[in-house]
N, C-alpha and C positions, 0 to 999 in steps of 0.2 A: 532223576530229574531234580535240578537244583532247588526250584521253588515249590516242590511237591508238598512239603510240610506246611509251608505258608498258605498255600491254596486250600489244603485240607482243613487246617484249623479255622481259616476264615469261613469256609463252607459250614463247618460244624457249629461255629458261633452263630451264623445266620440261622441255622436250623433250630437252635435252642430257643430263639426268640420267635420265629415265624411259623413253625410247623403246625399243622392241623392236628387236633385231637380226634383220632379215628379208632374204632374198637379193635382193630387188628394191630395197632401200634402198642409198643411197650408190653407185649405179651411174648411168651416163649413157647407157645403151643404150636408145634409144626403143622398140626392138622388145620387149625384155624388160619394160620398164615398161608398155607397152601390154598384153602378155599378162597381167601381174599384175593390172592394173586391171580387165580384162574378167573374169578368173577371180573376183576379189573382189566383183564385183557379185552380190548375192544369195547370197554364200557367206562363211562365217566364215573368218577367217585360219587357224585350226588345220586346218580341212579343206582350204582352198585351197592351203596350203603344199605338201602332198604332190602335188597335181595340178600345181601350177606346176613343181616340180622334174622331174616325169615328162614334162610337156609340152615343156619347153625342152630336155630331153635328146634327145627325138625330133625336135623342130622347133627347132633352135638359132638360126635366122635366117629372114628373110622368104622367101627362095627355097625352103628346105626345106618351109615351110608351104604356099606357093603351089603347089608341084609335087606335093604329096601328094594322093591321092584323098580326096574328101569323106568317104567311109565310114570311112577310117582316122582322120581328124581327129575325127569323131564318136565313134569307139571310144575315143580318148584322153580325150575329154570325158565319157565315160560315168560317171554317178553325180553329176555336178555339177548337172544340170538346166538348164532354160532353154537348150535346145540351139540356139536361134537365135543365141546368142552365138558358138558354135563355127562355125556356118555363115557368120556375118558376118565372123568373123576370117579364115576361109578366103578369102572373096570379097575382103576388103580387102587381104589379102596379094597376091592376084593383080592387083588394081588398082595396088598399089605397084610390082610388077614391070613392068606394062604402061605405066604413066604416069610413073613416077619412076625407071625403070631399076634398080629394086630398092633404092633409097636411101629411107629413111623421110623423108617431107617435114618440113621445119623450120617452115614457117609454120602458125600456128594455124588459119587459114582452110582451108588444104589438108588438115590433119589432120582437121578437122571434116567435110570432104567424104567421108571414108572411111566405108564401110558399117559401121553398128553403133557409130559413135563420136558421142557427143553432146557438149554443152558441157563437162560435168564431166570426161569422159575426155580430151578434147582439151586442156583446161587442165592436167590432171595430167601428160600426156605432155610438153608443151612447157615446163612449169615445172620438172618433175623432171629432164628431160634437158638443158635449155638455160637454166634459171633465168629463163624469160620470165615477166613479171608478170601472169599470168592467175589469178584466184582459183579454187581448187578447193572447190566447195560440195557436200558429200555429206550423208548423214543425220547423221553425227557433227557436222558443222559447223553444220547447221541447229539441232541440239539445243543445242549449246554457246552459239551466239550468241543464240538465242531466249531462253535462260535468263539469260544475262549481262545482256542489255538489256531483258528482259521484253517481248519483241516479240509482239504479238497477230496479226500478219499471217500468214495461213495459208500453210504451206510447199508445199501441193499446188495452188497456182494460179500462173499466169504472172506475175501481179503480185508474188506472194510470192517466187518464185524470183529475179526481177530485183532485188527489194529486198535480199535476203540477199547476192546476188552483189555488189551495189554496196557494201554494208556491209563485206563481206570485202575488197573492193578498197581501201576507205578505210583499213582497219586495216593492210593489207599494207605492209611495208617492201620496196619494189621491188628493192632490192639483195640481199634475202634471200628472194626469192619461193619458191624451192624449200623451204627450211627452214621458212618460215612456213606453207606449205600442209601440209607433212608434220606440223608441230606441231599445227595446228588439227585435223586428222583424228585424230591419235594421242590428243589430249586428250579428244576425244569418245568414242573407243573405249575408253580405259583409265580416265579419271577421271570425266568428265561422262556417265556411262552412262545408258541409258534408265530403268531401275528402281532405286530406292534408292541413288543415288550417295552416297558418303561425303563430304559437304560439309565435315566437320570438318577434313579435310586438304587441301581445295582451295585453291590459291594465290590464287584469285579470290574468295574468300569475302567480302571487304570490298567488292568492286566489283559483285558479282552481285545484280541487282535481284530476281530470282526468289527467291533465298535470303533476302534481307532481308524480303521480303513473304510468305515461306513458301508460295510458289506454284510450287515446282519441278515438281510433278506436272502442272501445266497446260501445260507447254511440251515440245515445239513444238506449235503449233496446227495442226490439219488441218480443212479445210472439208468434204471429201467422204470418205465411208466406202465402201470397195469393197464392192459387192454380190456375194455368192457364191451359186452354185447347186450342188446336189448332183448327182453323176453316178455311176451304178452301172455298173461294168465287169465283164463275165463272160468270163474268159479260159479257153481250152481247150488244154491241153497234150496234143495228139494224137500218139501215137507207137507204134512197135513196138519190137523189140529194138535196131534200128539207126538208124531214121530218125524224123524229126518234121516237123510243119508249122510254118512261120512265114509272116508276111506283112510287107511294108514299108508303113509308114504314109504315106499320100499326102495331098496337099492342104496348105493352110496350117495351121499350128498349132505348138505348142511341141515336139511330138515328130515333126515332119516328117522323113521319110526314115529314121527309126529302125525297128528290127525288133521284132516282138512275136508272140505266139501269136494265132491267129484269135480274135475276140471279138465279143460283143454289147455295145453301149452302150445304156443306158436312163436316163431321168430319173426312173424309179420302180423300186422293188424288184420283181424278177421271181421268180415261184414256180418250183419245179423243173419242173413241167409246161410252163410257158411257155418255159423255157430249152430243154428237150429238144425240144419241138415246133418251136421257132424255129430250133434249131441243127442238131444232127448228124443227126436223122432226115430233115430237109427240105433241107439245104443242102450240107454238105461231105462227108458220108459216104453210101455206098450204103444203100438201105433194108434190105437183108438182112444187113448187117454187124453182128456182135455185138462188144461191148467191155466192159471193166471201166470203170466211171464213178465217180470218187471226188472229193469236195470236199476239196481240200488246204488252201487258205487262204480264210477267210471274212471279208469286209468289212474288208480292210486299208485303213486311212484314209491318204490322201495329200492334203495341203493345198496348193493352188496359189493364186495371187493372186486368181483369179476363179472358181475351182471347188474343191469338196471332193469328192474321188474316193473311192469305196468299191470296192475291187478284190476279186474272187472268182476263185480259180483252181481249175479242175477238171482232173483228169488222166483221160484216156481212153486206155487201153492196148489195142492191137489185136495180133492174131497177125501180120498183115501189113498195112502201110500202103499204101493204093491210090495210084496216081499222083495228083499234086496237082491239085485243081481250078484253074481259070484264075487266080483271085486269090491263091492260096497258092503257097508255095515248099516243095518237099520237100528236106530237107537231111539229111546224116548228123548224128547226135547229137554226134559229136566235133567237128563244124564250128561248133557254136553260138557258141563263143567268138570266132569271126571276125566276128560281126555286132554292130554297136553297138545297145544296147538302152537303154530308159529305166529310171528308178529302180525302178518297180514290178516290171518284168521281172527286173531285177538282184536285187531282194529275193527273189523266188521262186526263182531259180536258185541263189543262195547258200544260202538256207534249206534247200533240198532237195538240195544238192550236185549240181546238175544242170549238168554240162558247162561250168563256168566256170574 
């Protein structure tokens, strides 16, 4: 590419002046770079920063993470969402201990083999830690390059991803791979932002084809739109003065192995009669038990990539909680903070000052 060196140098010059000072920048520890990259997937930097600092204080190296129980790792991840990231981190740390004697692998292919690490994350680790010339192409890079060159290739296809990776590799000054990748990502995060970027101060205004054609809003192009479905969750905080019921979420899914109150899931709105008949009179409580039954939170919306959740929380207060049915766990209320929970549970517990 004729003007590759010009674009790269301009980008690196911009980065030298405008980049943010973040704790995972200007370090060469592949473990901490890895942790930061996994946390920042689906997470804004402002939110991720606090989690990163807390996580690496508790798990400062591969060994400490590998040897920790999964439940504790999930607890430190609590609130970040997409909990498979934490489970994969834990499994990958154990693999590094078993297969590489605790030393983070240096080769791109070996890093890519670790659970939960894809091409983007592997490239980030080896380029930031060892300046290896693998292009890092994330959403920020897709956006910047697609606008700069007015690229109509959809970014959510295999062909599109390969196209942008090749383009980024052609632009890269291989002697400055680390800085180039950081600069590309930072430019998309701070300057070439998704909505209403300030193109008047953009150093690439004269080179940007989308700007000259007034088509900024058209990029990046996506071929497929994720189809979402509504799911209604009815949670039941069943407790007496000292104990409550929880259950561990089983099976595959984003909340696998996390803890929550017993619940009913439905793809349609349920009436109070349907809830009461389906739930405590029939399943988890003896027929002759009386309790106070109150709706505490109604239709709390929580958006996932493929689902829109509407959570309802009912409180059922009893004089004395029976022994737990087989699928539930009876715990002391004061022990609730020992169990990792998902964001909806965390919201309820915080909002109602419940044992957090």
